[in-house]
C-alpha positions in Angstrom: 76.1 106.4 101.2 76.3 109.8 99.5 74.3 110.3 96.3 76.4 110.9 93.3 75.3 114.4 92.7 76.1 115.6 96.2 79.2 113.5 96.2 80.5 115.2 93.1 80.0 118.6 94.8 82.0 117.3 97.8 84.8 116.2 95.5 85.3 119.6 94.1 85.1 121.4 97.5 87.5 118.9 99.0 90.0 118.4 96.1 90.0 121.8 94.4 93.1 123.9 94.8 94.1 127.4 93.6 96.0 127.7 90.4 99.2 128.4 92.3 101.6 125.6 93.4 101.5 125.1 97.1 104.9 125.1 98.8 105.9 123.0 101.8 105.4 124.3 105.3 108.2 124.3 107.7 106.4 121.9 110.1 106.1 119.0 107.5 108.9 116.5 107.1 108.8 116.0 103.3 111.1 115.6 100.4 111.6 117.3 97.1 110.0 114.2 95.5 106.9 114.7 97.7 106.6 118.3 96.5 107.1 117.5 92.8 104.5 114.7 92.8 102.0 116.7 94.9 102.3 119.8 92.6 101.8 117.6 89.5 98.6 116.1 91.0 97.3 119.4 92.3 97.8 120.9 88.8 95.7 118.1 87.3 93.0 118.6 90.0 92.9 122.3 89.0 92.3 121.3 85.4 89.5 118.9 86.4 87.8 121.7 88.4 88.2 124.2 85.5 86.6 121.7 83.1 83.8 121.1 85.5 83.1 124.8 85.7 83.5 125.3 82.0 82.0 122.2 80.2 82.2 123.9 76.8 85.9 124.4 77.0 88.1 122.2 74.8 91.8 122.1 75.8 94.5 122.1 73.2 96.9 120.3 75.6 97.8 116.6 75.0 99.9 114.2 77.0 101.2 110.7 76.5 99.1 107.7 77.3 101.5 106.6 80.1 101.2 110.1 81.7 97.4 110.1 81.3 97.1 106.7 83.1 99.4 107.9 85.8 97.4 111.0 86.5 94.1 109.0 86.7 95.5 106.4 89.1 97.7 108.8 91.2 95.1 111.5 91.6 92.4 109.1 92.6 94.6 107.6 95.3 95.6 111.2 96.4 92.0 112.2 96.8 90.3 109.0 98.0 92.8 106.4 99.1 93.2 105.3 102.7 96.2 103.0 102.6 97.4 103.8 106.1 94.7 101.7 107.8 94.5 98.2 109.2 92.2 96.0 107.1 91.4 92.4 108.1 90.3 91.4 104.6 90.0 92.9 101.1 87.5 92.9 98.2 89.0 93.5 94.8 86.7 94.6 92.0 87.9 95.1 88.4 86.4 97.9 86.2 87.1 98.6 82.5 87.3 102.0 80.8 88.1 103.4 77.4 89.7 106.7 76.5 89.6 108.3 73.1 93.1 109.1 71.6 94.1 112.3 69.8 96.6 110.8 67.5 98.9 108.9 69.8 98.2 111.1 72.8 95.3 112.0 75.1 93.6 115.3 75.1 93.4 116.9 78.5 89.7 117.7 78.3 89.0 114.0 77.5 91.2 113.0 80.4 89.5 115.2 82.9 86.1 114.0 81.7 87.2 110.4 82.1 88.4 111.1 85.6 84.9 112.3 86.6 83.4 109.3 85.0 85.7 107.0 86.9 84.7 108.7 90.2 81.1 107.9 89.7 81.7 104.2 88.6 84.2 103.5 91.4 82.0 105.1 94.0 79.1 102.9 93.0 81.4 99.8 93.1 82.8 100.8 96.5 79.5 101.4 98.1 78.2 98.0 96.8 80.9 96.1 98.9 79.0 94.5 101.8 81.5 95.3 104.6 79.9 97.0 107.6 83.0 99.1 108.2 85.3 99.7 105.2 87.7 102.0 103.5 89.1 102.4 100.0 92.7 101.2 100.3 93.8 102.2 96.8 93.1 102.1 93.1 95.5 100.0 91.0 95.9 100.2 87.2 95.9 96.5 86.2 96.5 96.7 82.4 96.1 98.9 79.3 95.9 98.3 75.6 95.5 100.5 72.5 93.0 99.5 69.7 91.1 101.4 67.1 92.2 104.8 68.4 91.0 103.9 71.9 93.1 103.4 75.1 91.4 100.5 76.9 92.4 100.1 80.6 91.3 98.2 83.6 91.6 99.2 87.3 91.4 97.2 90.5 89.3 98.9 93.2 90.8 97.6 96.5 88.3 97.9 99.3 89.4 96.9 102.8 87.2 95.6 105.7 88.1 97.4 108.9 88.5 95.4 112.1 90.1 95.3 115.5 93.9 95.5 115.3 95.6 92.3 116.6 97.7 92.6 119.8 101.2 94.1 119.4 103.9 91.6 118.7 105.9 90.0 121.5 109.7 90.0 121.3 110.0 86.7 119.4 107.0 87.3 117.2 103.3 88.1 117.3 102.3 84.5 118.2 102.0 83.2 121.8 101.2 80.1 123.7 98.0 78.6 122.3 98.6 79.9 118.8 98.6 76.5 117.1 97.0 76.9 113.7 96.1 74.5 111.0 98.1 75.4 107.9 95.1 76.5 105.8 91.7 75.5 104.4 89.8 77.7 107.0 90.3 74.8 109.5 91.0 77.1 112.5 93.3 76.0 115.3 94.8 72.5 115.5 92.6 71.6 118.5 89.4 73.2 119.3 86.3 74.4 117.4 86.6 75.1 113.7 86.5 78.8 112.9 86.9 80.6 109.6 90.6 81.2 109.9 93.9 79.3 109.7 97.7 79.8 109.8 97.8 81.6 106.5 95.2 84.2 107.4 96.7 84.7 110.9 100.0 85.5 109.3 98.3 88.0 107.0 96.5 89.7 109.9 99.7 89.9 112.0 101.7 91.5 109.2 98.9 93.9 108.2 98.7 95.1 111.8 102.3 96.4 111.6 101.7 98.5 108.4 99.6 101.5 109.5 101.9 104.4 110.7 100.2 106.5 113.4 102.4 109.4 112.4 102.1 108.9 108.7 100.1 110.9 106.2 100.7 109.6 102.8 99.0 108.4 99.6 100.3 105.8 97.1 101.4 106.0 93.5 102.5 103.4 91.0 101.0 100.4 92.9 102.1 96.9 91.9 100.3 93.6 92.9 102.6 90.6 93.2 101.5 87.0 93.8 103.8 84.4 95.4 103.3 80.7 96.2 105.3 78.5 98.6 107.3 76.1 96.4 108.3 78.8 93.9 112.0 78.4 93.0 112.6 82.1 93.8 111.2 81.6 97.3 113.6 78.8 98.2 115.7 79.5 101.2 119.4 79.3 100.3 121.4 76.6 101.9 118.4 74.9 103.5 118.0 71.1 103.1 114.7 70.3 101.4 113.0 68.3 104.2 109.6 70.0 104.5 110.9 72.2 107.3 111.2 75.9 106.5 112.3 75.1 102.9 110.7 78.3 101.5 109.9 81.8 102.7 106.2 80.8 102.4 104.9 77.6 103.8 105.4 74.6 101.5 105.5 70.8 102.1 105.3 67.9 99.7 104.3 64.3 100.4 106.9 63.4 97.8 109.6 64.5 100.1 108.1 63.0 103.3 105.6 63.7 106.1 104.3 67.3 106.2 103.5 68.9 109.5 100.3 70.7 109.0 99.8 72.0 112.5 101.9 75.1 112.9 102.7 75.8 116.6 103.8 79.1 118.1 107.4 78.6 117.1 106.5 77.7 113.5 104.1 80.6 113.2 106.7 83.1 114.4 109.4 81.6 112.1 107.1 81.9 109.1 106.3 85.4 110.2 109.9 86.4 110.2 110.4 84.9 106.8 107.3 86.7 105.5 108.7 90.0 106.9 112.0 89.4 105.1 110.2 88.4 101.8 107.9 91.4 101.7 110.1 94.2 103.2 113.5 93.2 101.8 113.7 90.4 99.2 110.9 91.4 96.8 111.7 95.1 97.0 115.4 94.6 96.4 115.1 92.0 93.6 111.9 92.8 91.8 111.1 96.5 92.5 113.4 99.2 93.9 114.1 100.8 97.2 111.4 103.6 96.7 108.7 100.9 97.1 107.1 99.8 100.3 104.7 97.1 101.3 101.2 98.6 101.4 99.2 95.6 102.4 98.7 91.8 102.1 95.5 91.4 100.1 95.1 87.7 100.8 96.9 84.7 102.2 95.4 81.3 101.6 96.5 77.8 102.5 95.6 74.8 100.4 96.9 71.7 98.7 97.5 70.8 95.1 97.7 67.2 93.7 100.7 66.0 91.7 101.4 62.6 90.2 104.6 60.8 91.2 105.2 57.3 89.7 101.5 56.9 89.0 100.5 57.9 92.5 98.7 61.1 93.5 100.5 63.0 96.2 99.7 66.3 97.8 101.7 69.5 98.0 100.6 71.8 100.8 101.3 75.5 100.4 100.5 79.2 101.2 99.8 81.7 98.4 99.8 85.4 99.0 98.7 88.5 97.0 100.8 91.5 98.1 100.4 95.1 97.2 103.4 97.4 96.9 103.6 101.0 96.1 105.5 104.3 96.4 104.4 106.3 99.5 104.2 110.0 98.9 103.7 112.4 101.8 100.9 114.9 101.7 102.6 118.3 102.1 99.5 120.5 102.5 97.8 120.9 105.8 94.2 120.9 104.4 91.0 119.3 105.6 89.5 116.5 103.5 92.6 114.8 102.2 91.9 112.1 101.6 88.1 112.2 101.6 85.7 109.3 101.8 83.9 108.2 98.7 
């Protein structure tokens, strides 16, 4: 752990840029969008550095509340986010902040001061997470409200636990002979000793293992967390007869319909893996977001049952629920050390 005073010095040596916009180098494969976003963030970093060096300075510049929140979130992810890593689990902490308004807008000095405050609080939160090996995946703006001339906002600090990457998928899917997993409840494999895993968690690990790009060098802006549950109407597979067999893109079965097979063998695991791939890389992006978005990680996948009453009798619905993080990937276009840098 780095003490906050020293850590702040590292921040300015790592993130500080000259006042000039930095153009793309011929060796980098980037877009005009990458350059535009990168220049905007680096301009804000310059202002943070200037305010740090000149604490008595009061800027006359103001920006909209939406822009202010975007700069806080995007710049933090630019400097400290490591989304292009494999994480086997996630800890999500929520922090609250307030920002004084200047009329209906935010003064730039107040904004840069708030950024420095956030660095310290988020660093403390991150280092308190009890993973042996970890990384800050990203910072996600959760919500914001305005009250009494203050902009109140909360952020999610998404910390990932590093682990060994699962084996590369075989042709028909990542699951092989012997991969027979109980649907959920941390019950492990269908036969054998109970371990703290299940079909839902194994699907999450298999999908997350495909997300890091060995050639990639990007950060994330505009992250969005989306939660889905098996049995949701929008996850119903079109044209499929509802018989507790692959009725939804996420696992779901109801005793009201009939017997539910809770042991997912290799074929079932690979089938749900293919549905999960379509759901997260095509369906949600097409129908709820836009093509500029990508899946960043699966934060959690859990398998459990819920009771429901049918004709006075309690029956169970078995399902998988997932929390999925999407965002817009932006390529770093500057060959500079320390980007991103560890908190």
